[in-house]
N, CA, C and O atoms as CSV, one atom per row, in Angstrom:
chain,resi,resn,atom,element,x,y,z
A,1,UNK,N,N,0.579,5.017,-25.733
A,1,UNK,CA,C,1.560,5.441,-24.730
A,1,UNK,C,C,1.822,4.261,-23.809
A,1,UNK,O,O,0.903,3.596,-23.332
A,2,UNK,N,N,3.144,4.019,-23.570
A,2,UNK,CA,C,3.372,2.837,-22.717
A,2,UNK,C,C,3.424,3.318,-21.216
A,2,UNK,O,O,3.399,4.507,-20.899
A,3,UNK,N,N,3.495,2.314,-20.366
A,3,UNK,CA,C,3.335,2.534,-18.919
A,3,UNK,C,C,4.403,3.509,-18.426
A,3,UNK,O,O,4.082,4.444,-17.692
A,4,UNK,N,N,5.640,3.316,-18.804
A,4,UNK,CA,C,6.772,4.176,-18.377
A,4,UNK,C,C,6.519,5.560,-18.738
A,4,UNK,O,O,6.632,6.433,-17.878
A,5,UNK,N,N,6.167,5.859,-20.002
A,5,UNK,CA,C,5.883,7.243,-20.467
A,5,UNK,C,C,4.727,7.832,-19.737
A,5,UNK,O,O,4.783,9.016,-19.404
A,6,UNK,N,N,3.613,7.058,-19.440
A,6,UNK,CA,C,2.483,7.544,-18.693
A,6,UNK,C,C,2.932,8.038,-17.270
A,6,UNK,O,O,2.512,9.099,-16.808
A,7,UNK,N,N,3.806,7.219,-16.601
A,7,UNK,CA,C,4.200,7.586,-15.265
A,7,UNK,C,C,5.046,8.812,-15.283
A,7,UNK,O,O,4.883,9.715,-14.462
A,8,UNK,N,N,5.993,8.848,-16.264
A,8,UNK,CA,C,6.873,10.092,-16.364
A,8,UNK,C,C,5.956,11.302,-16.572
A,8,UNK,O,O,6.161,12.327,-15.922
A,9,UNK,N,N,4.987,11.225,-17.423
A,9,UNK,CA,C,4.094,12.299,-17.705
A,9,UNK,C,C,3.251,12.724,-16.445
A,9,UNK,O,O,3.036,13.911,-16.202
A,10,UNK,N,N,2.798,11.729,-15.678
A,10,UNK,CA,C,2.082,12.048,-14.493
A,10,UNK,C,C,2.992,12.722,-13.449
A,10,UNK,O,O,2.536,13.628,-12.752
A,11,UNK,N,N,4.230,12.319,-13.325
A,11,UNK,CA,C,5.139,12.993,-12.347
A,11,UNK,C,C,5.376,14.428,-12.813
A,11,UNK,O,O,5.283,15.354,-12.008
A,12,UNK,N,N,5.675,14.626,-14.064
A,12,UNK,CA,C,5.880,15.966,-14.581
A,12,UNK,C,C,4.660,16.848,-14.404
A,12,UNK,O,O,4.761,18.025,-14.056
A,13,UNK,N,N,3.503,16.252,-14.652
A,13,UNK,CA,C,2.268,16.995,-14.434
A,13,UNK,C,C,2.052,17.441,-12.990
A,13,UNK,O,O,1.574,18.549,-12.743
A,14,UNK,N,N,2.390,16.611,-12.076
A,14,UNK,CA,C,2.235,16.928,-10.614
A,14,UNK,C,C,3.225,17.965,-10.144
A,14,UNK,O,O,2.900,18.733,-9.239
A,15,UNK,N,N,4.395,18.028,-10.697
A,15,UNK,CA,C,5.384,18.975,-10.203
A,15,UNK,C,C,5.327,20.333,-10.980
A,15,UNK,O,O,6.006,21.300,-10.631
A,16,UNK,N,N,4.528,20.350,-11.991
A,16,UNK,CA,C,4.502,21.558,-12.855
A,16,UNK,C,C,3.895,22.779,-12.265
A,16,UNK,O,O,4.210,23.892,-12.684
A,17,UNK,N,N,3.023,22.606,-11.294
A,17,UNK,CA,C,2.231,23.705,-10.788
A,17,UNK,C,C,2.596,24.292,-9.457
A,17,UNK,O,O,1.880,25.168,-8.973
A,18,UNK,N,N,3.670,23.862,-8.835
A,18,UNK,CA,C,4.010,24.406,-7.549
A,18,UNK,C,C,5.015,23.650,-6.782
A,18,UNK,O,O,5.633,22.733,-7.323
A,19,UNK,N,N,5.214,23.978,-5.554
A,19,UNK,CA,C,6.166,23.352,-4.687
A,19,UNK,C,C,5.526,22.271,-3.897
A,19,UNK,O,O,4.987,22.540,-2.824
A,20,UNK,N,N,5.556,21.022,-4.385
A,20,UNK,CA,C,4.895,19.908,-3.672
A,20,UNK,C,C,5.934,19.080,-3.039
A,20,UNK,O,O,7.047,19.000,-3.558
A,21,UNK,N,N,5.637,18.449,-1.933
A,21,UNK,CA,C,6.559,17.515,-1.225
A,21,UNK,C,C,6.346,16.172,-1.904
A,21,UNK,O,O,5.352,15.940,-2.592
A,22,UNK,N,N,7.305,15.314,-1.685
A,22,UNK,CA,C,7.359,14.004,-2.335
A,22,UNK,C,C,6.054,13.180,-2.016
A,22,UNK,O,O,5.489,12.555,-2.913
A,23,UNK,N,N,5.609,13.191,-0.785
A,23,UNK,CA,C,4.456,12.410,-0.432
A,23,UNK,C,C,3.177,12.797,-1.237
A,23,UNK,O,O,2.377,11.950,-1.634
A,24,UNK,N,N,3.043,14.119,-1.447
A,24,UNK,CA,C,1.908,14.629,-2.182
A,24,UNK,C,C,2.069,14.193,-3.672
A,24,UNK,O,O,1.105,13.736,-4.285
A,25,UNK,N,N,3.277,14.336,-4.240
A,25,UNK,CA,C,3.529,13.924,-5.592
A,25,UNK,C,C,3.209,12.487,-5.759
A,25,UNK,O,O,2.496,12.136,-6.699
A,26,UNK,N,N,3.681,11.644,-4.924
A,26,UNK,CA,C,3.530,10.243,-4.971
A,26,UNK,C,C,2.077,9.822,-4.829
A,26,UNK,O,O,1.629,8.913,-5.529
A,27,UNK,N,N,1.325,10.470,-3.930
A,27,UNK,CA,C,-0.093,10.136,-3.796
A,27,UNK,C,C,-0.901,10.504,-5.002
A,27,UNK,O,O,-1.782,9.752,-5.419
A,28,UNK,N,N,-0.601,11.698,-5.591
A,28,UNK,CA,C,-1.380,12.121,-6.762
A,28,UNK,C,C,-1.045,11.281,-7.964
A,28,UNK,O,O,-1.929,10.925,-8.744
A,29,UNK,N,N,0.211,10.961,-8.124
A,29,UNK,CA,C,0.622,10.125,-9.286
A,29,UNK,C,C,-0.087,8.727,-9.141
A,29,UNK,O,O,-0.669,8.203,-10.091
A,30,UNK,N,N,-0.005,8.176,-7.932
A,30,UNK,CA,C,-0.656,6.851,-7.698
A,30,UNK,C,C,-2.134,6.876,-7.942
A,30,UNK,O,O,-2.674,5.919,-8.495
A,31,UNK,N,N,-2.830,7.957,-7.542
A,31,UNK,CA,C,-4.250,8.104,-7.719
A,31,UNK,C,C,-4.578,8.163,-9.284
A,31,UNK,O,O,-5.423,7.432,-9.800
A,32,UNK,N,N,-3.880,9.036,-9.933
A,32,UNK,CA,C,-4.118,9.227,-11.391
A,32,UNK,C,C,-3.779,7.939,-12.148
A,32,UNK,O,O,-4.534,7.563,-13.044
A,33,UNK,N,N,-2.738,7.283,-11.846
A,33,UNK,CA,C,-2.271,6.071,-12.439
A,33,UNK,C,C,-3.325,4.985,-12.269
A,33,UNK,O,O,-3.661,4.281,-13.222
A,34,UNK,N,N,-3.863,4.849,-11.008
A,34,UNK,CA,C,-4.871,3.906,-10.729
A,34,UNK,C,C,-6.084,4.054,-11.589
A,34,UNK,O,O,-6.710,3.065,-11.970
A,35,UNK,N,N,-6.435,5.321,-11.910
A,35,UNK,CA,C,-7.619,5.577,-12.795
A,35,UNK,C,C,-7.390,5.044,-14.157
A,35,UNK,O,O,-8.342,4.801,-14.899
A,36,UNK,N,N,-6.090,4.843,-14.532
A,36,UNK,CA,C,-5.690,4.299,-15.835
A,36,UNK,C,C,-5.438,2.841,-15.738
A,36,UNK,O,O,-5.031,2.210,-16.714
A,37,UNK,N,N,-5.679,2.260,-14.528
A,37,UNK,CA,C,-5.522,0.800,-14.374
A,37,UNK,C,C,-4.039,0.471,-14.127
A,37,UNK,O,O,-3.669,-0.671,-14.402
A,38,UNK,N,N,-3.127,1.381,-13.622
A,38,UNK,CA,C,-1.808,1.180,-13.461
A,38,UNK,C,C,-1.434,1.356,-11.950
A,38,UNK,O,O,-1.829,2.328,-11.305
A,39,UNK,N,N,-0.709,0.440,-11.460
A,39,UNK,CA,C,-0.183,0.587,-10.046
A,39,UNK,C,C,1.241,1.126,-10.128
A,39,UNK,O,O,2.020,0.706,-10.984
A,40,UNK,N,N,1.581,2.060,-9.232
A,40,UNK,CA,C,2.855,2.694,-9.184
A,40,UNK,C,C,3.448,2.629,-7.763
A,40,UNK,O,O,2.779,3.045,-6.817
A,41,UNK,N,N,4.644,2.134,-7.588
A,41,UNK,CA,C,5.287,2.120,-6.314
A,41,UNK,C,C,6.013,3.433,-5.991
A,41,UNK,O,O,6.381,4.183,-6.896
A,42,UNK,N,N,6.209,3.693,-4.738
A,42,UNK,CA,C,6.882,4.918,-4.307
A,42,UNK,C,C,8.293,4.972,-4.908
A,42,UNK,O,O,8.770,6.038,-5.295
A,43,UNK,N,N,8.970,3.777,-4.982
A,43,UNK,CA,C,10.327,3.716,-5.436
A,43,UNK,C,C,10.353,4.168,-6.954
A,43,UNK,O,O,11.302,4.819,-7.392
A,44,UNK,N,N,9.321,3.813,-7.708
A,44,UNK,CA,C,9.260,4.117,-9.095
A,44,UNK,C,C,9.114,5.626,-9.286
A,44,UNK,O,O,9.803,6.235,-10.104
A,45,UNK,N,N,8.183,6.223,-8.496
A,45,UNK,CA,C,7.990,7.669,-8.522
A,45,UNK,C,C,9.286,8.426,-8.141
A,45,UNK,O,O,9.665,9.417,-8.766
A,46,UNK,N,N,9.908,7.929,-7.134
A,46,UNK,CA,C,11.177,8.512,-6.618
A,46,UNK,C,C,12.234,8.522,-7.739
A,46,UNK,O,O,12.878,9.538,-8.003
A,47,UNK,N,N,12.392,7.308,-8.413
A,47,UNK,CA,C,13.384,7.167,-9.455
A,47,UNK,C,C,13.109,8.105,-10.642
A,47,UNK,O,O,14.011,8.745,-11.183
A,48,UNK,N,N,11.834,8.156,-11.017
A,48,UNK,CA,C,11.437,9.052,-12.144
A,48,UNK,C,C,11.690,10.512,-11.733
A,48,UNK,O,O,12.187,11.276,-12.561
A,49,UNK,N,N,11.381,10.932,-10.525
A,49,UNK,CA,C,11.624,12.296,-10.042
A,49,UNK,C,C,13.145,12.577,-10.123
A,49,UNK,O,O,13.572,13.622,-10.615
A,50,UNK,N,N,13.952,11.602,-9.621
A,50,UNK,CA,C,15.409,11.835,-9.652
A,50,UNK,C,C,15.858,11.971,-11.140
A,50,UNK,O,O,16.672,12.831,-11.477
A,51,UNK,N,N,15.302,11.100,-12.008
A,51,UNK,CA,C,15.699,11.186,-13.406
A,51,UNK,C,C,15.387,12.522,-14.005
A,51,UNK,O,O,16.223,13.118,-14.684
A,52,UNK,N,N,14.155,13.013,-13.753
A,52,UNK,CA,C,13.803,14.342,-14.206
A,52,UNK,C,C,14.624,15.473,-13.665
A,52,UNK,O,O,14.953,16.408,-14.396
A,53,UNK,N,N,14.957,15.411,-12.420
A,53,UNK,CA,C,15.828,16.411,-11.824
A,53,UNK,C,C,17.266,16.351,-12.450
A,53,UNK,O,O,17.863,17.380,-12.765
A,54,UNK,N,N,17.770,15.155,-12.607
A,54,UNK,CA,C,19.147,15.039,-13.160
A,54,UNK,C,C,19.268,15.422,-14.655
A,54,UNK,O,O,20.336,15.808,-15.130
A,55,UNK,N,N,18.139,15.300,-15.371
A,55,UNK,CA,C,18.120,15.683,-16.740
A,55,UNK,C,C,17.714,17.158,-16.996
A,55,UNK,O,O,17.700,17.644,-18.127
A,56,UNK,N,N,17.396,17.814,-15.907
A,56,UNK,CA,C,17.083,19.270,-15.987
A,56,UNK,C,C,15.591,19.511,-16.360
A,56,UNK,O,O,15.227,20.629,-16.724
A,57,UNK,N,N,14.751,18.495,-16.274
A,57,UNK,CA,C,13.329,18.674,-16.567
A,57,UNK,C,C,12.581,19.164,-15.352
A,57,UNK,O,O,11.411,19.526,-15.478
A,58,UNK,N,N,13.198,19.197,-14.167
A,58,UNK,CA,C,12.613,19.647,-12.987
A,58,UNK,C,C,13.698,20.208,-12.035
A,58,UNK,O,O,14.881,19.881,-12.134
A,59,UNK,N,N,13.236,21.055,-11.125
A,59,UNK,CA,C,14.170,21.613,-10.165
A,59,UNK,C,C,13.689,21.345,-8.749
A,59,UNK,O,O,12.487,21.243,-8.508
A,60,UNK,N,N,14.597,21.235,-7.837
A,60,UNK,CA,C,14.265,20.945,-6.409
A,60,UNK,C,C,14.467,22.249,-5.559
A,60,UNK,O,O,15.401,23.024,-5.763
A,61,UNK,N,N,13.549,22.422,-4.626
A,61,UNK,CA,C,13.658,23.661,-3.858
A,61,UNK,C,C,13.589,23.308,-2.399
A,61,UNK,O,O,12.907,22.360,-2.009
A,62,UNK,N,N,14.307,24.082,-1.578
A,62,UNK,CA,C,14.221,24.007,-0.141
A,62,UNK,C,C,13.243,25.127,0.345
A,62,UNK,O,O,13.484,26.311,0.113
A,63,UNK,N,N,12.179,24.733,0.997
A,63,UNK,CA,C,11.111,25.638,1.397
A,63,UNK,C,C,11.376,26.077,2.858
A,63,UNK,O,O,11.836,25.276,3.671
A,64,UNK,N,N,11.079,27.362,3.184
A,64,UNK,CA,C,11.309,27.877,4.444
A,64,UNK,C,C,10.148,28.865,4.841
A,64,UNK,O,O,9.584,29.519,3.964
A,65,UNK,N,N,9.803,28.965,6.133
A,65,UNK,CA,C,8.782,29.909,6.491
A,65,UNK,C,C,9.330,31.369,6.481
A,65,UNK,O,O,8.559,32.328,6.454
A,66,UNK,N,N,10.673,31.508,6.503
A,66,UNK,CA,C,11.231,32.826,6.409
A,66,UNK,C,C,11.852,33.063,5.040
A,66,UNK,O,O,11.944,32.165,4.203
A,67,UNK,N,N,12.274,34.312,4.844
A,67,UNK,CA,C,12.819,34.603,3.510
A,67,UNK,C,C,14.185,34.143,3.368
A,67,UNK,O,O,14.934,34.255,4.339
A,68,UNK,N,N,14.626,33.617,2.235
A,68,UNK,CA,C,13.758,33.410,1.061
A,68,UNK,C,C,12.827,32.221,1.254
A,68,UNK,O,O,13.216,31.192,1.807
A,69,UNK,N,N,11.626,32.374,0.803
A,69,UNK,CA,C,10.587,31.317,0.969
A,69,UNK,C,C,10.989,30.026,0.282
A,69,UNK,O,O,10.823,28.934,0.825
A,70,UNK,N,N,11.531,30.173,-0.944
A,70,UNK,CA,C,11.966,28.986,-1.713
A,70,UNK,C,C,13.354,29.272,-2.250
A,70,UNK,O,O,13.627,30.289,-2.888
A,71,UNK,N,N,14.195,28.329,-1.956
A,71,UNK,CA,C,15.601,28.374,-2.504
A,71,UNK,C,C,15.931,27.176,-3.281
A,71,UNK,O,O,15.792,26.056,-2.789
A,72,UNK,N,N,16.387,27.372,-4.542
A,72,UNK,CA,C,16.715,26.224,-5.385
A,72,UNK,C,C,17.878,25.427,-4.808
A,72,UNK,O,O,18.884,25.985,-4.370
A,73,UNK,N,N,17.711,24.095,-4.821
A,73,UNK,CA,C,18.874,23.235,-4.308
A,73,UNK,C,C,19.752,23.034,-5.495
A,73,UNK,O,O,19.341,22.477,-6.513
A,74,UNK,N,N,20.989,23.501,-5.355
A,74,UNK,CA,C,21.942,23.463,-6.485
A,74,UNK,C,C,22.556,22.168,-6.687
A,74,UNK,O,O,23.016,21.883,-7.793
A,75,UNK,N,N,22.603,21.341,-5.691
A,75,UNK,CA,C,23.330,20.026,-5.737
A,75,UNK,C,C,22.343,18.856,-5.813
A,75,UNK,O,O,21.431,18.749,-4.993
A,76,UNK,N,N,22.523,18.049,-6.731
A,76,UNK,CA,C,21.692,16.825,-6.785
A,76,UNK,C,C,22.511,15.619,-6.411
A,76,UNK,O,O,23.464,15.289,-7.117
A,77,UNK,N,N,22.176,14.941,-5.320
A,77,UNK,CA,C,23.007,13.763,-4.991
A,77,UNK,C,C,22.846,12.600,-5.886
A,77,UNK,O,O,21.971,12.631,-6.751
A,78,UNK,N,N,23.592,11.615,-5.751
A,78,UNK,CA,C,23.388,10.383,-6.616
A,78,UNK,C,C,22.098,9.769,-6.236
A,78,UNK,O,O,21.499,10.131,-5.223
A,79,UNK,N,N,21.634,8.796,-7.069
A,79,UNK,CA,C,20.258,8.246,-6.965
A,79,UNK,C,C,20.094,7.563,-5.608
A,79,UNK,O,O,19.019,7.666,-5.017
A,80,UNK,N,N,21.053,6.908,-5.118
A,80,UNK,CA,C,20.925,6.185,-3.781
A,80,UNK,C,C,20.784,7.136,-2.674
A,80,UNK,O,O,19.938,6.926,-1.805
A,81,UNK,N,N,21.559,8.183,-2.636
A,81,UNK,CA,C,21.471,9.193,-1.560
A,81,UNK,C,C,20.145,9.942,-1.680
A,81,UNK,O,O,19.499,10.246,-0.677
A,82,UNK,N,N,19.750,10.234,-2.909
A,82,UNK,CA,C,18.437,10.903,-3.151
A,82,UNK,C,C,17.304,10.011,-2.590
A,82,UNK,O,O,16.385,10.524,-1.952
A,83,UNK,N,N,17.356,8.780,-2.805
A,83,UNK,CA,C,16.306,7.857,-2.301
A,83,UNK,C,C,16.299,7.803,-0.829
A,83,UNK,O,O,15.226,7.703,-0.234
A,84,UNK,N,N,17.497,7.866,-0.155
A,84,UNK,CA,C,17.548,7.873,1.329
A,84,UNK,C,C,17.019,9.164,1.890
A,84,UNK,O,O,16.371,9.145,2.937
A,85,UNK,N,N,17.261,10.277,1.252
A,85,UNK,CA,C,16.779,11.593,1.695
A,85,UNK,C,C,15.294,11.712,1.565
A,85,UNK,O,O,14.640,12.214,2.479
A,86,UNK,N,N,14.712,11.255,0.428
A,86,UNK,CA,C,13.296,11.309,0.158
A,86,UNK,C,C,12.544,10.342,1.133
A,86,UNK,O,O,11.389,10.602,1.471
A,87,UNK,N,N,13.151,9.302,1.555
A,87,UNK,CA,C,12.529,8.256,2.412
A,87,UNK,C,C,12.364,8.743,3.829
A,87,UNK,O,O,11.554,8.189,4.572
A,88,UNK,N,N,13.141,9.812,4.252
A,88,UNK,CA,C,13.163,10.225,5.617
A,88,UNK,C,C,11.808,10.832,5.986
A,88,UNK,O,O,11.611,11.256,7.125
């Protein structure tokens, strides 16, 4: 398995089990990748996450303390806007 496939797999693995925020996904991916001797930058995780969202491999949700607790975000911005939103 090459480095890119490993990181894609790690990101998918982290988002598969629930509603995690980007910082949690990034930290878990970085920790698991480090165990494999691979360093991962936040920008790389962000790009992979956007790619997975745009290809339909993942969905984004807006979470709220009131009902509905989780609402799917129907609109995916371009990669640059997505990066700016995630960086906030």
